[in-house]
C-alpha positions in Angstrom: -0.1 -0.1 0.0 1.3 3.5 -0.7 1.8 5.5 2.4 -0.1 8.7 2.9 1.4 11.5 4.0 -1.1 13.8 5.6 0.1 17.1 6.9 -0.7 17.9 10.8 -0.5 20.7 13.5 0.7 20.3 17.0 -1.9 22.2 18.4 -4.4 19.2 17.9 -3.4 16.7 20.3 -5.8 14.1 18.8 -5.5 11.6 15.8 -6.0 14.1 12.7 -4.6 14.5 9.1 -4.8 17.2 6.6 -4.5 14.5 3.9 -3.1 15.4 0.4 -4.2 13.9 -3.0 -1.3 11.5 -2.6 -1.5 7.8 -1.6 -4.6 6.3 -3.1 -5.6 4.1 -5.9 -7.5 6.8 -8.2 -6.1 7.4 -11.7 -6.0 10.0 -14.3 -7.3 13.1 -13.1 -8.4 12.1 -9.7 -4.9 10.5 -8.9 -4.8 9.2 -6.5 -6.3 9.7 -3.0 -9.7 11.2 -4.3 -12.2 10.8 -1.3 -15.0 12.8 -3.3 -18.0 10.4 -3.8 -19.7 13.2 -5.7 -16.8 13.1 -8.4 -17.2 10.8 -11.7 -14.4 8.8 -10.3 -14.7 4.9 -9.9 -17.0 4.7 -6.6 -14.8 1.4 -5.6 -11.7 3.5 -5.9 -13.1 6.3 -3.9 -14.3 3.9 -1.1 -10.8 2.4 -0.9 -9.2 5.7 -0.5 -11.8 6.5 2.1 -10.9 3.1 3.7 -7.2 4.1 4.0 -8.0 7.3 5.8 -9.8 5.3 8.3 -6.9 3.3 8.8 -4.3 6.0 9.0 -6.2 7.5 11.7 -6.7 4.0 13.4 -10.4 4.8 13.6 -13.4 2.6 13.2 -15.5 4.4 10.7 -15.4 7.8 8.7 -18.3 10.3 8.4 -18.6 13.2 6.1 -21.4 15.4 4.9 -22.9 16.2 1.6 -21.5 20.0 1.7 -23.7 22.7 0.1 -21.8 25.8 1.5 -24.2 26.1 4.1 -24.0 27.1 7.9 -25.4 23.7 9.1 -23.4 21.8 11.9 -24.3 18.4 12.7 -23.6 16.4 15.7 -23.1 12.8 14.8 -22.7 9.8 17.3 -23.0 6.8 14.7 -21.1 5.4 12.0 -22.2 6.1 8.2 -24.2 2.9 8.1 -26.4 3.6 10.9 -27.4 7.0 9.4 -30.9 6.8 7.7 -30.1 9.5 4.9 -26.9 11.4 3.7 -25.9 14.3 6.0 -26.7 17.7 4.4 -24.2 19.8 6.4 -20.9 21.6 6.2 -19.5 20.9 9.8 -19.6 17.8 11.9 -19.2 17.4 15.7 -18.7 14.2 17.7 -17.8 13.0 21.0 -17.6 9.3 20.0 -14.1 7.8 20.2 -13.2 6.2 17.0 -15.5 7.8 14.6 -13.4 10.2 12.6 -15.1 13.0 11.1 -13.8 14.9 7.6 -14.5 17.7 5.6 -13.7 17.4 2.0 -12.2 20.4 -0.1 -10.5 21.5 -3.4 -9.6 25.3 -2.5 -12.2 26.0 0.2 -10.6 26.0 3.8 -11.0 22.5 5.6 -10.9 23.4 9.3 -10.2 21.0 12.3 -11.1 21.5 15.9 -10.8 20.1 19.4 -11.3 20.3 23.1 -9.3 17.7 24.1 -10.0 18.2 27.9 -13.6 17.5 27.4 -13.1 15.0 24.5 -15.0 16.7 21.6 -14.0 17.6 18.1 -15.3 19.1 15.0 -14.4 19.1 11.1 -15.9 22.3 8.8 -15.8 22.9 5.3 -15.5 26.9 5.2 -15.5 28.6 1.6 -15.6 32.1 1.5 -19.4 31.7 1.5 -19.6 29.4 4.7 -17.2 31.8 6.4 -18.9 35.0 5.6 -22.5 33.3 6.8 -21.1 31.8 9.9 -20.2 28.1 9.5 -17.3 28.6 11.7 -19.5 30.3 14.6 -22.1 27.4 14.1 -19.4 24.5 14.5 -18.1 26.5 17.6 -21.5 26.8 19.2 -22.6 23.3 18.6 -19.2 22.1 20.1 -20.1 24.0 23.1 -23.4 22.9 23.3 -22.1 19.4 23.5 -19.8 20.2 26.5 -16.6 21.9 24.8 -15.0 25.0 26.9 -11.3 25.8 25.4 -11.7 25.0 21.5 -8.4 24.9 19.3 -8.8 24.9 15.5 -6.7 24.5 12.5 -7.3 26.1 9.0 -5.7 23.3 6.6 -4.5 23.6 2.9 -6.9 26.0 0.8 -6.5 28.4 -1.8 -4.1 31.4 -1.0 -4.3 35.0 -1.6 -1.7 34.4 -4.4 -4.0 32.6 -6.4 -7.6 33.9 -5.5 -8.9 36.6 -7.4 -12.4 38.0 -7.1 -14.5 40.4 -8.8 -15.9 43.7 -7.4 -19.1 42.4 -6.5 -17.2 40.2 -4.2 -15.6 43.0 -2.2 -18.6 44.7 -2.5 -20.3 42.2 -0.1 -17.5 42.7 2.4 -17.8 46.5 2.3 -21.1 46.1 3.5 -21.0 43.4 6.1 -17.1 42.9 7.0 -15.4 46.4 6.5 -12.9 45.5 9.1 -11.6 43.0 7.0 -11.0 44.9 3.9 -7.1 44.7 4.6 -7.6 40.9 3.2 -7.9 42.2 -0.2 -5.2 43.8 -2.4 -5.7 44.9 -5.9 -5.0 42.2 -8.6 -3.7 42.8 -12.0 -7.2 43.0 -13.6 -9.2 46.5 -13.2 -11.6 46.4 -10.3 -10.4 42.7 -9.3 -8.6 42.0 -6.0 -6.8 38.7 -4.5 -8.6 37.6 -1.3 -6.9 36.2 1.6 -9.4 33.2 2.7 -7.3 31.4 5.3 -6.7 34.7 7.3 -10.7 35.4 6.9 -11.4 32.1 8.3 -9.0 32.8 11.1 -10.7 35.8 12.0 -14.0 34.3 12.0 -12.9 31.7 14.4 -11.1 34.0 16.8 -14.6 36.1 16.9 -16.2 32.6 17.8 -13.8 32.9 20.7 -11.8 29.9 19.4 -8.0 29.7 19.3 -7.2 29.4 15.3 -3.8 28.3 13.7 -3.2 28.4 9.8 -1.4 25.5 8.2 0.0 27.4 5.0 -0.4 25.4 1.8 -1.9 26.4 -1.3 -4.2 24.1 -3.1 -4.1 25.9 -6.2 -0.3 26.4 -6.5 0.8 22.9 -5.5 -0.8 20.5 -8.0 1.7 17.6 -6.9 -0.3 17.6 -3.6 -3.6 19.2 -3.8 -6.9 18.9 -6.2 -8.0 22.4 -6.8 -11.5 23.2 -8.1 -10.1 26.6 -9.6 -6.9 25.2 -11.3 -9.1 22.5 -12.9 -11.5 25.3 -14.2 -8.6 27.1 -15.5 -7.3 24.1 -16.9 -10.5 23.2 -18.8 -10.5 19.8 -17.0 -14.0 17.7 -17.0 -13.9 17.0 -13.2 -11.6 17.2 -10.1 -11.0 15.1 -7.1 -11.4 16.1 -3.3 -9.0 16.0 -0.5 -10.1 15.4 3.0 -9.2 16.9 6.3 -10.2 14.4 9.2 -10.0 14.2 12.8 -10.9 11.2 15.7 -10.7 10.9 19.4 -8.7 7.9 20.5 -11.0 4.8 21.4 
């Protein structure tokens, strides 16, 4: 078996990994650790890739959600085969040892959260829309509702400011609702457009939710060898793209 090489951060003192696209069985544009069941990749390959994530975390099962850029957080306490319907959420929280929870991404920011003292963890998918609307406050609130106190979060690999060009309508939203964050935009070479700093916006949103937040600096767009990227796929005219996963698990 090809060894997986997930990134990690010392602030999260529980088994976790910001997994790259390397170490799986998928081929072609999905090479190789594509975990996205919503992609057109061979389903059996995706399931094998997800099984490798479970093994790497020494977990018993893995739960992910159908992500829609919402502010919905779901609390889970059972493996996926016990769920009656697919979870529609952009963040998951659990207190169940051995149950890994994960966030899929391909430019959006994956965020892993933990309160190890109280045995509760979270995983969130946070693109600009989710961060803007409050998914990170939502996951923190859900963790606290289930007993969390001091929450630590790490923002994983996502598109960086050097690759994330946005139009004038985008910055207008921030002018209306997040004027204090306009310093996260710098003018691009294209008139009326700016480069946006997603990971630092996510960090600020976490800090506003009273969460200790760290950034694991890695750009999904720039590093094609290690990461899938929706925006890079679009620019290169490819028909589809894979998704990497960031996952966390309490020790059973």
